[in-house]
C-alpha positions in Angstrom: 74.1 -122.4 -22.0 73.5 -119.7 -19.4 73.4 -116.2 -21.0 76.1 -113.6 -20.5 74.6 -110.6 -18.8 75.5 -107.1 -20.1 74.3 -104.3 -17.8 74.3 -101.2 -19.9 74.5 -103.5 -22.8 72.6 -101.3 -25.2 75.0 -98.3 -24.9 77.7 -97.8 -27.5 80.4 -100.0 -25.8 77.9 -102.5 -24.6 76.5 -103.0 -28.1 79.9 -103.4 -29.7 80.9 -105.9 -27.0 77.8 -107.9 -27.6 78.6 -107.9 -31.3 82.1 -109.1 -30.7 80.9 -111.9 -28.4 78.4 -112.9 -31.1 81.2 -113.0 -33.8 83.3 -115.3 -31.6 80.5 -117.4 -30.1 77.4 -117.3 -32.3 75.4 -119.7 -30.2 76.0 -118.1 -26.8 72.8 -116.4 -25.5 73.1 -112.8 -24.2 71.0 -110.9 -21.7 70.8 -107.1 -22.4 69.9 -105.1 -19.4 69.6 -101.5 -18.3 67.2 -98.9 -16.9 65.2 -98.8 -20.2 63.6 -102.1 -21.0 62.5 -100.7 -24.4 66.1 -99.9 -25.4 67.3 -103.3 -24.1 64.5 -105.1 -26.0 65.2 -103.3 -29.2 68.9 -104.3 -29.2 68.1 -107.8 -28.1 65.8 -108.2 -31.0 68.5 -107.0 -33.4 71.0 -109.5 -32.0 68.7 -112.5 -31.9 69.2 -115.3 -29.3 69.1 -112.6 -26.6 66.7 -111.5 -23.9 66.1 -108.1 -22.4 65.7 -107.1 -18.7 65.3 -104.0 -16.6 68.3 -103.5 -14.3 69.1 -100.8 -11.8 72.5 -100.6 -10.0 71.7 -97.4 -8.1 70.7 -99.3 -4.9 67.0 -98.9 -5.4 66.0 -102.5 -6.2 66.8 -105.9 -4.6 68.8 -108.1 -6.9 69.1 -105.1 -9.3 65.5 -105.8 -10.4 66.7 -108.8 -12.3 64.9 -112.2 -12.4 66.3 -115.2 -10.5 67.8 -116.8 -13.7 71.4 -117.8 -13.9 74.1 -116.1 -15.9 77.5 -117.4 -17.0 79.2 -114.0 -16.6 78.3 -110.4 -16.3 79.8 -107.2 -17.5 78.9 -103.8 -16.0 79.3 -100.9 -18.4 78.9 -98.0 -16.0 80.4 -97.3 -12.6 79.1 -99.6 -9.9 79.2 -96.8 -7.3 76.9 -98.6 -4.9 78.7 -101.9 -5.2 75.2 -103.5 -5.7 76.1 -105.1 -9.0 79.2 -106.7 -7.5 77.2 -107.9 -4.5 74.7 -109.5 -6.9 77.5 -111.3 -8.7 79.0 -112.5 -5.4 75.7 -113.7 -4.1 74.9 -115.6 -7.3 78.5 -116.8 -8.0 78.6 -115.0 -11.4 82.0 -114.1 -12.9 82.1 -110.3 -12.9 83.9 -107.8 -15.1 84.0 -104.1 -14.2 84.8 -102.0 -17.3 85.0 -98.5 -15.8 87.1 -96.7 -13.3 90.3 -94.7 -13.1 93.6 -95.6 -11.4 92.5 -93.9 -8.2 89.3 -95.9 -8.0 90.9 -99.3 -8.0 91.2 -99.2 -4.2 87.4 -99.0 -3.8 86.9 -101.7 -6.4 89.4 -104.1 -4.7 87.9 -103.4 -1.3 84.4 -104.3 -2.6 85.8 -107.2 -4.5 87.3 -108.8 -1.4 83.8 -109.6 -0.2 82.8 -111.4 -3.4 86.1 -113.1 -4.5 85.5 -116.4 -2.6 82.3 -117.0 -4.7 83.2 -115.6 -8.1 85.9 -114.1 -10.2 86.1 -110.3 -10.0 87.9 -108.7 -12.9 88.7 -105.0 -12.6 89.6 -103.7 -16.1 90.7 -100.1 -15.3 93.4 -100.1 -18.0 93.1 -98.1 -21.3 90.7 -100.0 -23.6 90.0 -102.2 -20.6 93.4 -103.8 -21.0 93.6 -103.7 -24.8 96.6 -101.4 -24.9 98.3 -103.3 -22.1 98.0 -106.6 -23.9 99.8 -105.2 -27.0 102.5 -103.7 -24.8 103.2 -106.8 -22.8 103.2 -108.9 -26.0 106.0 -106.8 -27.5 108.0 -106.8 -24.2 108.0 -110.6 -24.3 110.5 -110.3 -27.2 113.1 -108.9 -24.8 114.9 -111.0 -22.2 115.3 -107.8 -20.0 113.1 -104.7 -20.2 114.6 -101.4 -19.1 112.1 -98.8 -20.3 108.7 -98.7 -22.0 107.0 -95.8 -23.6 103.5 -95.9 -25.2 101.6 -93.2 -26.8 97.8 -93.6 -27.3 95.8 -91.5 -29.7 92.1 -91.6 -28.8 90.0 -90.7 -31.9 86.4 -89.6 -31.2 85.3 -89.0 -34.8 83.2 -92.2 -35.0 80.4 -91.0 -32.8 79.9 -88.9 -29.8 80.7 -90.7 -26.6 77.6 -92.2 -24.8 76.4 -90.9 -21.4 78.2 -93.6 -19.4 81.5 -92.9 -21.1 81.1 -89.1 -20.6 80.2 -89.6 -17.0 83.3 -91.7 -16.5 85.7 -89.1 -17.9 83.9 -86.3 -16.1 84.2 -88.1 -12.8 87.8 -89.2 -13.3 89.1 -85.8 -14.5 87.3 -83.8 -11.9 88.3 -86.1 -9.0 91.9 -87.0 -9.8 94.2 -84.5 -11.5 97.4 -86.6 -11.0 98.5 -89.3 -13.4 100.9 -92.2 -12.6 104.2 -93.1 -14.2 107.5 -94.8 -13.2 110.8 -93.0 -13.3 114.1 -94.5 -12.3 112.3 -97.2 -10.5 110.0 -94.9 -8.5 106.2 -94.7 -9.1 105.1 -91.1 -9.2 101.9 -89.0 -9.6 102.4 -86.2 -12.1 100.2 -83.1 -11.9 98.9 -80.9 -14.8 101.3 -80.0 -17.6 104.4 -81.3 -15.8 104.2 -84.6 -17.6 103.6 -83.4 -21.1 106.0 -84.9 -23.7 106.5 -84.8 -27.5 106.6 -88.2 -29.2 106.5 -89.7 -32.7 103.1 -91.2 -33.6 102.0 -93.3 -36.5 103.2 -92.1 -39.9 106.0 -90.2 -38.2 103.6 -87.6 -36.9 104.9 -85.3 -34.2 102.4 -85.5 -31.3 102.1 -84.3 -27.7 100.8 -86.4 -24.9 100.1 -86.3 -21.2 100.4 -89.2 -18.8 97.4 -91.5 -18.9 94.7 -91.5 -16.3 94.8 -95.3 -16.2 96.9 -97.7 -14.1 98.8 -99.0 -17.2 102.2 -97.5 -16.3 102.1 -99.1 -12.9 101.0 -102.5 -14.3 103.7 -102.5 -17.0 106.4 -101.7 -14.4 105.1 -104.5 -12.2 105.0 -107.1 -14.9 108.2 -106.3 -16.9 110.4 -104.8 -14.2 111.1 -101.8 -16.4 112.3 -98.9 -14.2 111.1 -96.2 -16.6 107.5 -96.5 -17.8 105.3 -93.8 -19.4 101.9 -94.2 -21.0 100.8 -91.0 -22.7 97.4 -90.2 -24.2 96.6 -87.8 -27.0 93.0 -86.8 -27.8 92.6 -85.9 -31.5 92.4 -87.1 -35.1 94.1 -90.4 -35.9 96.1 -90.8 -39.0 93.5 -93.2 -40.4 90.9 -90.5 -40.0 93.1 -87.9 -41.7 93.9 -90.1 -44.6 90.8 -92.4 -45.0 88.1 -90.9 -42.8 88.3 -94.2 -40.7 88.2 -93.1 -37.1 90.8 -95.3 -35.3 92.5 -95.6 -31.9 96.3 -95.8 -32.2 99.0 -97.2 -29.9 102.7 -96.6 -30.5 105.0 -98.7 -28.3 108.7 -98.5 -27.7 110.4 -101.0 -25.4 114.1 -100.8 -24.6 116.1 -103.7 -23.3 118.1 -106.8 -24.2 117.1 -109.1 -27.0 117.4 -112.8 -27.3 121.0 -112.4 -28.7 122.2 -110.2 -25.9 122.0 -107.0 -28.0 120.8 -103.7 -26.4 117.9 -102.6 -28.6 114.7 -100.6 -28.9 111.7 -102.3 -30.3 108.9 -100.2 -31.8 105.5 -101.3 -33.0 102.3 -99.4 -34.1 98.8 -100.7 -33.4 95.7 -99.3 -35.2 92.2 -100.3 -34.3 89.3 -98.9 -36.3 86.5 -97.7 -34.0 84.0 -98.9 -36.6 85.3 -102.4 -37.6 87.7 -103.3 -34.7 86.7 -101.4 -31.5 89.5 -102.2 -29.2 87.7 -101.6 -25.9 84.8 -103.9 -26.9 87.1 -106.6 -28.2 89.0 -106.7 -24.9 85.8 -106.7 -22.8 84.6 -109.6 -24.9 87.8 -111.4 -24.2 87.4 -110.9 -20.4 83.8 -112.1 -20.4 84.9 -115.1 -22.5 87.6 -115.9 -20.0 85.3 -115.3 -17.0 82.6 -117.6 -18.4 85.2 -120.2 -19.6 83.9 -120.1 -23.2 87.2 -120.7 -24.9 88.9 -122.6 -22.0 88.3 -125.7 -20.0 86.6 -123.9 -17.1 85.4 -120.5 -15.9 87.9 -118.2 -14.2 88.4 -119.4 -10.7 87.0 -117.2 -7.8 89.4 -114.4 -6.9 90.3 -110.8 -7.9 91.9 -110.3 -11.3 93.1 -107.5 -13.5 93.4 -107.7 -17.2 96.9 -109.0 -17.3 96.0 -111.7 -14.7 93.0 -112.8 -16.6 94.3 -112.8 -20.2 97.5 -114.1 -21.9 99.0 -111.2 -24.0 99.9 -113.5 -26.9 96.4 -115.0 -27.1 94.8 -111.6 -26.8 96.9 -110.2 -29.6 96.0 -113.1 -31.8 92.3 -112.5 -31.2 92.8 -108.8 -32.0 94.5 -109.6 -35.3 91.7 -112.0 -36.2 89.0 -109.4 -35.9 90.9 -106.6 -37.7 93.2 -104.7 -35.4 96.3 -103.9 -37.4 99.8 -104.4 -36.0 102.9 -103.1 -37.9 106.0 -105.3 -38.2 108.3 -104.7 -35.2 111.2 -102.4 -36.0 114.5 -102.8 -34.2 117.2 -100.2 -33.6 120.3 -100.2 -31.4 119.7 -98.5 -28.1 
């Protein structure tokens, strides 16, 4: 089998993604690439059944400096600002997954992707956790016949380890460039600036938290998929309940969806999702799913050429099943009258 190429694969998220792929598909070869061949080689040796390459997506080397070997899919773990990685994927017909970028950068990614989409699948995973939060939200919304409103609070816990340079660069670029965050209110998509969107909400363990609208495109996506006229996705940076109680750094998602259930009742569904950053890293799990889907490892064929986002590439129910299998915890769904 042709290896899956991970550019930036020896960074924190790249390493965890490789480990998730190896758990799911022990025999699939991996190619770890980045500017430091030594770092790539060290991690490839740790993994086994992996090769290491030097790769540079800054526009300085033809074909990124990679050999002319074939790859079954490629994930890029840093911002492809030159578009060279995507051009390489298009020229070679390699299913491509971009795992960085804020909501405001999707226009650039789509414009570049238009020139590769006839030769490979181009998946733009600009949602929180590369679509991990979105999959849990859409799976819960499927329990309603009509969705009126969705609210999700995400707690991002950084206690596991300091973010790597690529992650830090992402957030510095996003927060310095775009100070507005998207949500949907009464059917209208809006950009909220500064503290105007701050809200109080109830997190896991009945904790009272404060969040601000997320920098991701999740609120727009949820509105488009479910038809909900009020959608807010909030982010809170701080200690998770798992860290406070067990010193297990975890990312948390609290979801409330209001609408009509299968029996015609007007209800609010609530569910809590907890993903340990150590044992069940949600971003890495979701990227592994997207690469799996792009390469066609768990399906009959690779993803057909075209432009995709997480919700177009993955089925929410199947994604949640995978998450549960590798240790992401889902509370029972609670129901109350709306």
